[in-house]
C-alpha positions as protocol buffer text, in pm:
chain_id: "A"
residue {
  index: 1
  type: MET
  ca { x: -4818 y: -3465 z: 4379 }
}
residue {
  index: 2
  type: ALA
  ca { x: -4741 y: -3272 z: 4058 }
}
residue {
  index: 3
  type: LEU
  ca { x: -4996 y: -3510 z: 3850 }
}
residue {
  index: 4
  type: ILE
  ca { x: -5278 y: -3458 z: 4014 }
}
residue {
  index: 5
  type: GLU
  ca { x: -5231 y: -3057 z: 4147 }
}
residue {
  index: 6
  type: ALA
  ca { x: -5555 y: -2842 z: 4018 }
}
residue {
  index: 7
  type: VAL
  ca { x: -5477 y: -2609 z: 3710 }
}
residue {
  index: 8
  type: THR
  ca { x: -5688 y: -2347 z: 3504 }
}
residue {
  index: 9
  type: LEU
  ca { x: -5561 y: -2385 z: 3123 }
}
residue {
  index: 10
  type: ASN
  ca { x: -5712 y: -2103 z: 2911 }
}
residue {
  index: 11
  type: GLY
  ca { x: -5715 y: -2035 z: 2586 }
}
residue {
  index: 12
  type: PRO
  ca { x: -5935 y: -1786 z: 2307 }
}
residue {
  index: 13
  type: TYR
  ca { x: -6240 y: -2031 z: 2259 }
}
residue {
  index: 14
  type: GLY
  ca { x: -6251 y: -2132 z: 2613 }
}
residue {
  index: 15
  type: SER
  ca { x: -6095 y: -2292 z: 2962 }
}
residue {
  index: 16
  type: LEU
  ca { x: -6058 y: -2594 z: 3147 }
}
residue {
  index: 17
  type: VAL
  ca { x: -6106 y: -2519 z: 3521 }
}
residue {
  index: 18
  type: PRO
  ca { x: -6110 y: -2741 z: 3846 }
}
residue {
  index: 19
  type: LEU
  ca { x: -6433 y: -2939 z: 3834 }
}
residue {
  index: 20
  type: SER
  ca { x: -6651 y: -2811 z: 4098 }
}
residue {
  index: 21
  type: LEU
  ca { x: -7012 y: -2892 z: 4251 }
}
residue {
  index: 22
  type: GLU
  ca { x: -7109 y: -2549 z: 4197 }
}
residue {
  index: 23
  type: HIS
  ca { x: -7118 y: -2605 z: 3822 }
}
residue {
  index: 24
  type: GLU
  ca { x: -7391 y: -2880 z: 3891 }
}
residue {
  index: 25
  type: PRO
  ca { x: -7681 y: -2721 z: 3732 }
}
residue {
  index: 26
  type: ALA
  ca { x: -7488 y: -2542 z: 3437 }
}
residue {
  index: 27
  type: LEU
  ca { x: -7388 y: -2916 z: 3363 }
}
residue {
  index: 28
  type: ALA
  ca { x: -7677 y: -3081 z: 3408 }
}
residue {
  index: 29
  type: ASP
  ca { x: -7860 y: -2812 z: 3147 }
}
residue {
  index: 30
  type: ALA
  ca { x: -7555 y: -2928 z: 2873 }
}
residue {
  index: 31
  type: SER
  ca { x: -7627 y: -3273 z: 2974 }
}
residue {
  index: 32
  type: ALA
  ca { x: -8021 y: -3234 z: 2889 }
}
residue {
  index: 33
  type: GLY
  ca { x: -7963 y: -3065 z: 2573 }
}
residue {
  index: 34
  type: GLY
  ca { x: -7973 y: -3304 z: 2305 }
}
residue {
  index: 35
  type: ASP
  ca { x: -8037 y: -3591 z: 2533 }
}
residue {
  index: 36
  type: LEU
  ca { x: -7673 y: -3668 z: 2537 }
}
residue {
  index: 37
  type: PHE
  ca { x: -7725 y: -3891 z: 2860 }
}
residue {
  index: 38
  type: LYS
  ca { x: -7930 y: -4119 z: 2638 }
}
residue {
  index: 39
  type: LEU
  ca { x: -7680 y: -4210 z: 2374 }
}
residue {
  index: 40
  type: TRP
  ca { x: -7543 y: -4595 z: 2503 }
}
residue {
  index: 41
  type: TYR
  ca { x: -7202 y: -4622 z: 2332 }
}
residue {
  index: 42
  type: THR
  ca { x: -7088 y: -4309 z: 2616 }
}
residue {
  index: 43
  type: ASN
  ca { x: -7105 y: -4243 z: 2900 }
}
residue {
  index: 44
  type: VAL
  ca { x: -7262 y: -3887 z: 2947 }
}
residue {
  index: 45
  type: PRO
  ca { x: -7392 y: -3826 z: 3301 }
}
residue {
  index: 46
  type: SER
  ca { x: -7772 y: -3763 z: 3306 }
}
residue {
  index: 47
  type: PRO
  ca { x: -7893 y: -3399 z: 3456 }
}
residue {
  index: 48
  type: ASP
  ca { x: -8056 y: -3629 z: 3808 }
}
residue {
  index: 49
  type: THR
  ca { x: -7741 y: -3815 z: 3834 }
}
residue {
  index: 50
  type: MET
  ca { x: -7501 y: -3491 z: 3744 }
}
residue {
  index: 51
  type: GLY
  ca { x: -7422 y: -3447 z: 4097 }
}
residue {
  index: 52
  type: ALA
  ca { x: -7376 y: -3818 z: 4202 }
}
residue {
  index: 53
  type: ASN
  ca { x: -7109 y: -3794 z: 3865 }
}
residue {
  index: 54
  type: ILE
  ca { x: -6925 y: -3499 z: 4010 }
}
residue {
  index: 55
  type: ARG
  ca { x: -6894 y: -3649 z: 4376 }
}
residue {
  index: 56
  type: TRP
  ca { x: -6760 y: -3951 z: 4211 }
}
residue {
  index: 57
  type: ARG
  ca { x: -6533 y: -3736 z: 4000 }
}
residue {
  index: 58
  type: LEU
  ca { x: -6407 y: -3565 z: 4300 }
}
residue {
  index: 59
  type: GLU
  ca { x: -6368 y: -3850 z: 4508 }
}
residue {
  index: 60
  type: GLN
  ca { x: -6111 y: -4016 z: 4263 }
}
residue {
  index: 61
  type: GLN
  ca { x: -5961 y: -3646 z: 4258 }
}
residue {
  index: 62
  type: GLU
  ca { x: -5866 y: -3732 z: 4608 }
}
residue {
  index: 63
  type: ALA
  ca { x: -5769 y: -4051 z: 4589 }
}
residue {
  index: 64
  type: GLY
  ca { x: -5496 y: -3958 z: 4344 }
}
residue {
  index: 65
  type: GLU
  ca { x: -5676 y: -4119 z: 4057 }
}
residue {
  index: 66
  type: MET
  ca { x: -5824 y: -3872 z: 3795 }
}
residue {
  index: 67
  type: LEU
  ca { x: -5792 y: -3475 z: 3750 }
}
residue {
  index: 68
  type: PRO
  ca { x: -6111 y: -3316 z: 3653 }
}
residue {
  index: 69
  type: PHE
  ca { x: -6225 y: -3078 z: 3503 }
}
residue {
  index: 70
  type: THR
  ca { x: -6528 y: -2892 z: 3370 }
}
residue {
  index: 71
  type: VAL
  ca { x: -6526 y: -2689 z: 3067 }
}
residue {
  index: 72
  type: LEU
  ca { x: -6608 y: -2349 z: 3022 }
}
residue {
  index: 73
  type: ASP
  ca { x: -6698 y: -2185 z: 2677 }
}
residue {
  index: 74
  type: SER
  ca { x: -6585 y: -1830 z: 2553 }
}
residue {
  index: 75
  type: GLN
  ca { x: -6882 y: -1710 z: 2790 }
}
residue {
  index: 76
  type: GLY
  ca { x: -6766 y: -1878 z: 3104 }
}
residue {
  index: 77
  type: VAL
  ca { x: -7063 y: -2108 z: 3087 }
}
residue {
  index: 78
  type: PRO
  ca { x: -7007 y: -2482 z: 3166 }
}
residue {
  index: 79
  type: ALA
  ca { x: -7028 y: -2685 z: 2825 }
}
residue {
  index: 80
  type: GLY
  ca { x: -6908 y: -3060 z: 2933 }
}
residue {
  index: 81
  type: MET
  ca { x: -6651 y: -3263 z: 3156 }
}
residue {
  index: 82
  type: THR
  ca { x: -6290 y: -3388 z: 3044 }
}
residue {
  index: 83
  type: THR
  ca { x: -6018 y: -3528 z: 3297 }
}
residue {
  index: 84
  type: PHE
  ca { x: -5663 y: -3664 z: 3330 }
}
residue {
  index: 85
  type: THR
  ca { x: -5769 y: -4014 z: 3424 }
}
residue {
  index: 86
  type: ASN
  ca { x: -5511 y: -4359 z: 3499 }
}
residue {
  index: 87
  type: ILE
  ca { x: -5245 y: -4183 z: 3623 }
}
residue {
  index: 88
  type: ASP
  ca { x: -4924 y: -4282 z: 3659 }
}
residue {
  index: 89
  type: ALA
  ca { x: -4697 y: -4092 z: 3812 }
}
residue {
  index: 90
  type: THR
  ca { x: -4364 y: -4258 z: 3820 }
}
residue {
  index: 91
  type: THR
  ca { x: -4338 y: -4294 z: 3413 }
}
residue {
  index: 92
  type: PRO
  ca { x: -4526 y: -4063 z: 3381 }
}
residue {
  index: 93
  type: ARG
  ca { x: -4821 y: -4121 z: 3143 }
}
residue {
  index: 94
  type: VAL
  ca { x: -5221 y: -3995 z: 3202 }
}
residue {
  index: 95
  type: GLU
  ca { x: -5541 y: -4133 z: 3004 }
}
residue {
  index: 96
  type: ILE
  ca { x: -5725 y: -3789 z: 2880 }
}
residue {
  index: 97
  type: GLY
  ca { x: -6110 y: -3940 z: 2908 }
}
residue {
  index: 98
  type: TYR
  ca { x: -6443 y: -3942 z: 3087 }
}
residue {
  index: 99
  type: THR
  ca { x: -6535 y: -3666 z: 2815 }
}
residue {
  index: 100
  type: TRP
  ca { x: -6853 y: -3528 z: 2719 }
}
residue {
  index: 101
  type: TYR
  ca { x: -6940 y: -3166 z: 2553 }
}
residue {
  index: 102
  type: ALA
  ca { x: -7318 y: -3026 z: 2515 }
}
residue {
  index: 103
  type: ARG
  ca { x: -7419 y: -3051 z: 2163 }
}
residue {
  index: 104
  type: ARG
  ca { x: -7394 y: -2649 z: 2119 }
}
residue {
  index: 105
  type: ALA
  ca { x: -6999 y: -2681 z: 2159 }
}
residue {
  index: 106
  type: GLN
  ca { x: -7000 y: -3029 z: 1960 }
}
residue {
  index: 107
  type: ARG
  ca { x: -6794 y: -2988 z: 1631 }
}
residue {
  index: 108
  type: THR
  ca { x: -6698 y: -2653 z: 1727 }
}
residue {
  index: 109
  type: PRO
  ca { x: -6271 y: -2487 z: 1797 }
}
residue {
  index: 110
  type: LEU
  ca { x: -6359 y: -2576 z: 2152 }
}
residue {
  index: 111
  type: ASN
  ca { x: -6324 y: -2953 z: 2172 }
}
residue {
  index: 112
  type: THR
  ca { x: -5983 y: -2884 z: 1974 }
}
residue {
  index: 113
  type: GLN
  ca { x: -5857 y: -2656 z: 2185 }
}
residue {
  index: 114
  type: CYS
  ca { x: -5926 y: -2826 z: 2489 }
}
residue {
  index: 115
  type: LYS
  ca { x: -5742 y: -3138 z: 2345 }
}
residue {
  index: 116
  type: LEU
  ca { x: -5438 y: -2865 z: 2276 }
}
residue {
  index: 117
  type: LEU
  ca { x: -5463 y: -2748 z: 2622 }
}
residue {
  index: 118
  type: LEU
  ca { x: -5460 y: -3094 z: 2781 }
}
residue {
  index: 119
  type: LEU
  ca { x: -5193 y: -3238 z: 2549 }
}
residue {
  index: 120
  type: ALA
  ca { x: -4963 y: -2941 z: 2598 }
}
residue {
  index: 121
  type: HIS
  ca { x: -4991 y: -2931 z: 3019 }
}
residue {
  index: 122
  type: ALA
  ca { x: -4950 y: -3345 z: 2970 }
}
residue {
  index: 123
  type: PHE
  ca { x: -4653 y: -3344 z: 2751 }
}
residue {
  index: 124
  type: ASP
  ca { x: -4488 y: -3007 z: 2807 }
}
residue {
  index: 125
  type: THR
  ca { x: -4568 y: -2928 z: 3187 }
}
residue {
  index: 126
  type: LEU
  ca { x: -4552 y: -3287 z: 3309 }
}
residue {
  index: 127
  type: GLY
  ca { x: -4319 y: -3430 z: 3102 }
}
residue {
  index: 128
  type: CYS
  ca { x: -4539 y: -3759 z: 3022 }
}
residue {
  index: 129
  type: LEU
  ca { x: -4395 y: -4022 z: 2804 }
}
residue {
  index: 130
  type: ALA
  ca { x: -4747 y: -4061 z: 2623 }
}
residue {
  index: 131
  type: VAL
  ca { x: -5085 y: -3951 z: 2639 }
}
residue {
  index: 132
  type: GLU
  ca { x: -5366 y: -4206 z: 2614 }
}
residue {
  index: 133
  type: PHE
  ca { x: -5734 y: -4230 z: 2499 }
}
residue {
  index: 134
  type: ARG
  ca { x: -5989 y: -4480 z: 2534 }
}
residue {
  index: 135
  type: THR
  ca { x: -6345 y: -4531 z: 2389 }
}
residue {
  index: 136
  type: SER
  ca { x: -6591 y: -4795 z: 2271 }
}
residue {
  index: 137
  type: THR
  ca { x: -6536 y: -4942 z: 1957 }
}
residue {
  index: 138
  type: TYR
  ca { x: -6888 y: -4810 z: 1877 }
}
residue {
  index: 139
  type: ASN
  ca { x: -6877 y: -4526 z: 1947 }
}
residue {
  index: 140
  type: ARG
  ca { x: -6699 y: -4375 z: 1586 }
}
residue {
  index: 141
  type: ALA
  ca { x: -6726 y: -4017 z: 1619 }
}
residue {
  index: 142
  type: SER
  ca { x: -6472 y: -4020 z: 1917 }
}
residue {
  index: 143
  type: ARG
  ca { x: -6232 y: -4285 z: 1743 }
}
residue {
  index: 144
  type: ARG
  ca { x: -6251 y: -4033 z: 1433 }
}
residue {
  index: 145
  type: ALA
  ca { x: -6165 y: -3710 z: 1630 }
}
residue {
  index: 146
  type: ILE
  ca { x: -5877 y: -3911 z: 1825 }
}
residue {
  index: 147
  type: GLU
  ca { x: -5746 y: -4085 z: 1467 }
}
residue {
  index: 148
  type: ARG
  ca { x: -5781 y: -3692 z: 1362 }
}
residue {
  index: 149
  type: ILE
  ca { x: -5567 y: -3538 z: 1637 }
}
residue {
  index: 150
  type: GLY
  ca { x: -5307 y: -3758 z: 1586 }
}
residue {
  index: 151
  type: GLY
  ca { x: -5387 y: -4072 z: 1841 }
}
residue {
  index: 152
  type: LYS
  ca { x: -5295 y: -4419 z: 1706 }
}
residue {
  index: 153
  type: LEU
  ca { x: -5444 y: -4719 z: 1799 }
}
residue {
  index: 154
  type: ASP
  ca { x: -5229 y: -4939 z: 2028 }
}
residue {
  index: 155
  type: GLY
  ca { x: -5472 y: -5216 z: 2009 }
}
residue {
  index: 156
  type: ILE
  ca { x: -5860 y: -5345 z: 2100 }
}
residue {
  index: 157
  type: LEU
  ca { x: -5930 y: -5453 z: 2481 }
}
residue {
  index: 158
  type: ARG
  ca { x: -6198 y: -5714 z: 2359 }
}
residue {
  index: 159
  type: ASN
  ca { x: -6452 y: -5804 z: 2554 }
}
residue {
  index: 160
  type: HIS
  ca { x: -6379 y: -5504 z: 2841 }
}
residue {
  index: 161
  type: ARG
  ca { x: -6655 y: -5466 z: 3000 }
}
residue {
  index: 162
  type: TYR
  ca { x: -7021 y: -5368 z: 2959 }
}
residue {
  index: 163
  type: HIS
  ca { x: -7199 y: -5085 z: 2843 }
}
residue {
  index: 164
  type: SER
  ca { x: -7473 y: -4913 z: 3061 }
}
residue {
  index: 165
  type: ASN
  ca { x: -7752 y: -5131 z: 2834 }
}
residue {
  index: 166
  type: GLY
  ca { x: -7604 y: -5432 z: 2910 }
}
residue {
  index: 167
  type: VAL
  ca { x: -7343 y: -5500 z: 2545 }
}
residue {
  index: 168
  type: VAL
  ca { x: -7005 y: -5620 z: 2605 }
}
residue {
  index: 169
  type: ARG
  ca { x: -6785 y: -5313 z: 2513 }
}
residue {
  index: 170
  type: ASP
  ca { x: -6449 y: -5364 z: 2312 }
}
residue {
  index: 171
  type: THR
  ca { x: -6226 y: -5073 z: 2399 }
}
residue {
  index: 172
  type: CYS
  ca { x: -5999 y: -4927 z: 2137 }
}
residue {
  index: 173
  type: VAL
  ca { x: -5724 y: -4773 z: 2319 }
}
residue {
  index: 174
  type: TYR
  ca { x: -5493 y: -4493 z: 2129 }
}
residue {
  index: 175
  type: SER
  ca { x: -5196 y: -4314 z: 2243 }
}
residue {
  index: 176
  type: ILE
  ca { x: -4971 y: -4008 z: 2128 }
}
residue {
  index: 177
  type: ILE
  ca { x: -4628 y: -4092 z: 2224 }
}
residue {
  index: 178
  type: ALA
  ca { x: -4387 y: -3739 z: 2320 }
}
residue {
  index: 179
  type: PRO
  ca { x: -4169 y: -3826 z: 2010 }
}
residue {
  index: 180
  type: GLU
  ca { x: -4512 y: -3751 z: 1826 }
}
residue {
  index: 181
  type: TRP
  ca { x: -4645 y: -3449 z: 2005 }
}
residue {
  index: 182
  type: PRO
  ca { x: -4448 y: -3176 z: 1819 }
}
residue {
  index: 183
  type: GLY
  ca { x: -4627 y: -3269 z: 1468 }
}
residue {
  index: 184
  type: VAL
  ca { x: -4987 y: -3291 z: 1650 }
}
residue {
  index: 185
  type: LYS
  ca { x: -4889 y: -2963 z: 1806 }
}
residue {
  index: 186
  type: VAL
  ca { x: -4885 y: -2835 z: 1468 }
}
residue {
  index: 187
  type: GLN
  ca { x: -5163 y: -3013 z: 1323 }
}
residue {
  index: 188
  type: LEU
  ca { x: -5448 y: -2900 z: 1644 }
}
residue {
  index: 189
  type: GLU
  ca { x: -5303 y: -2553 z: 1569 }
}
residue {
  index: 190
  type: ALA
  ca { x: -5393 y: -2584 z: 1210 }
}
residue {
  index: 191
  type: MET
  ca { x: -5679 y: -2698 z: 1295 }
}
residue {
  index: 192
  type: LEU
  ca { x: -5788 y: -2396 z: 1488 }
}
residue {
  index: 193
  type: GLU
  ca { x: -5661 y: -2172 z: 1242 }
}
residue {
  index: 194
  type: GLY
  ca { x: -5886 y: -2393 z: 1008 }
}
residue {
  index: 195
  type: LEU
  ca { x: -5577 y: -2461 z: 801 }
}
residue {
  index: 196
  type: VAL
  ca { x: -5706 y: -2866 z: 780 }
}
residue {
  index: 197
  type: LEU
  ca { x: -5873 y: -2985 z: 495 }
}
């Protein structure tokens, strides 16, 4: 199935490569920096659960449910993870989710570039009708980032699930649809060139 075939996506600020257990030590270090795994409103694997999280993502890939990537920075060092998930090959559509970045990579061009690479692959290569994003209502930074790249709020799934600390999570569901992609692409390219205020 084309939507779950492993692929490498490259750009000037880094690349997205198929997730591998070989990345575990560097990803554990990336998670430890800034204690990202302690953020209660998002799910960043802790250093000691990184191996289990990678194995879970790879199992989901085997089942055709997920296409996981390791994010490499411009030096080739793992700086986080992201995935295509909620894969619907019939429509087709995907969700970009289970994403986290090392503290050192946050608010850098790397995240913007990765979104551009993933969206381009989804729309231009896979022919998706829509790409979805989901995040907790409490994750304001994630919501702002999705909106900044052109994601539109489809709605909020109220009492959708629990956060790891037991607090009930309302999930914001965003999407970018195929007719919006050309404008979103121009916006992302402009952001990478520093041409967005």
